[in-house]
C-alpha positions, 0 to 999 in steps of 0.5 A, a space after each residue: 625473524 627480520 623476515 617477519 618484521 619486514 614482512 609487517 609493514 607490507 601486510 599492513 600496506 597490504 590490509 589499508 589497499 584491500 580496506 580502500 579496495 573494499 570501499 569503493 565497492 557499490 555492493 548494493 550494485 554488485 548483487 545485482 549482477 546477473 538480476 533479471 530484469 524487472 520485467 512482470 506480466 500484467 495480467 494473471 494469466 501472464 503470470 500462470 495464475 488464476 483463481 480457482 473455484 475457491 478462490 485460492 491463488 494457484 498455478 495454471 499447470 501444476 496447481 500449486 499455490 504462489 511461491 514467493 521464491 521464483 528465484 534462489 538469491 534474488 530477494 529483491 527481484 523476488 520481491 519485484 515480483 510478488 509487488 507486480 503480482 498484488 498490482 495486478 490482484 488489485 485490478 481484479 478484486 475493484 473487477 469483482 467489486 463491481 461485476 460480483 458486488 454490483 457497486 457503482 465506481 464513483 470518483 474523488 473528487 467529485 468536482 475533479 478536472 479532466 487533467 487533475 489526480 483523482 482517486 474514487 470508492 466503491 457503493 451500493 446503487 442504494 447507498 445514499 437512498 437507503 432509508 434504514 442502513 448503512 454500510 461503511 468499511 475502512 480497510 488499514 493502510 500499506 499496499 491494499 485498496 478498495 475492498 482489501 483486507 490484506 493482500 497477503 491473505 488473498 495470495 497465500 489464502 484466499 479471497 474470502 480471507 483476505 478482501 471484503 466480498 464477504 461482508 458486502 454481499 452477506 449486507 448487500 442480502 441483509 438490506 444495507 446500503 454499502 459504501 467501500 473507501 478506497 483511503 490509500 489511495 492518495 497520490 500518483 506517482 509521475 516519473 521526473 523529468 530532467 530538469 526536475 531532477 536538477 531543479 529538486 538538487 539546485 533548490 536546497 537550502 543547504 548551504 553552499 559549502 554542504 552542498 558542495 561537499 556532497 555534490 562532491 560525494 556523489 561525484 566519487 560515487 557515480 566514478 566508482 559505479 562507472 567503474 564497475 559497470 562492466 562487472 554487473 546489469 543493473 536494474 535503473 529505477 526511474 526518479 519519481 515524484 507524487 502528485 497528491 490528491 486533492 482532498 485525499 491526501 491522506 487516509 485520514 483526509 479521505 473518510 472525512 472526504 467521504 463522511 462530508 461528501 456522501 456517508 452525511 448526506 445518505 439518508 440511512 437512520 443507523 450508520 455502521 462502520 467497520 473499521 480495520 487496522 490504520 482504518 480505525 484512526 481514520 474513523 476515531 478522527 471523523 469522530 473528534 470532527 464531526 462530534 458524531 455516535 448517536 447513529 453509529 456502530 463501529 466494528 474495529 478489527 485490530 484497531 491501531 492504537 488500543 488508547 483510541 479504543 479506550 479514548 472513544 469509551 470515554 466520550 461515550 460510544 458504547 457502541 464501538 466493539 473493538 476485536 484484537 484478534 489479528 484475523 480478519 473475520 469472514 463475517 459480518 461480528 455486529 449484531 444489526 
């Protein structure tokens, strides 16, 4: 009994010491141990993938679909690889819009200087001069860009399922002018300089005492990280800042800008919108901002918020249709 009683404090001390040790370990950093470099190819061929004749993404050698878990137990690395592939696919779709759909790329803002951040949209040659009808496509939020409905569908299904290309080809074939919006291209991301990083911390509005306490915690954290440096292979990500594109800093702002500078200037007697997810809200913003409905038909693919659809109905938008099916239709859904 005496030995057990003497062992109690010792065990307590060991437990306390263990807890203290664990509190000093940055688990996120330790998980990066043995993680391969976050360096990926910049072409589809570099990834050893290609789109086959059916528009499906397939491995060049095996013919198998894309595999997300390329390396077991390295979810972060696999996710970064997936994102790198997604950026390549975005550029690939841009090329298809120009080569297969014969759309032209138009820079925004229209009066942009050479040095300022820029966005762009795509449009057919007759988009502004077609006297009859114009089709405007607006995708949802997230990583998708002009010409895409869903990156996941492009990678896991095929180009027809995940891109706007079937809509564009059919619309052009039926005599429509076409404008493809790019509402998620709102800023460029640049790496912060050391001076900017220091300035951002020095210019804090926090009280001096709170800032000092935070600085102390950051120094202690850095000390712990340095201590475990020899046990890990860290992937140090760069600290960046966002520079927003003038008059296009949000999906809603982008939609208003394109309406003001392009759609409203078109000769088309009738304008048709197809909007997916959050793109529906961008369209609603147009309606509220310009009070336009008379010559417009809009088809919502899974409108982001149902109450906006109800609001449109109440304000007389009987030419708006909302499809709650989460699958993106492969064909133009409205009777044009």
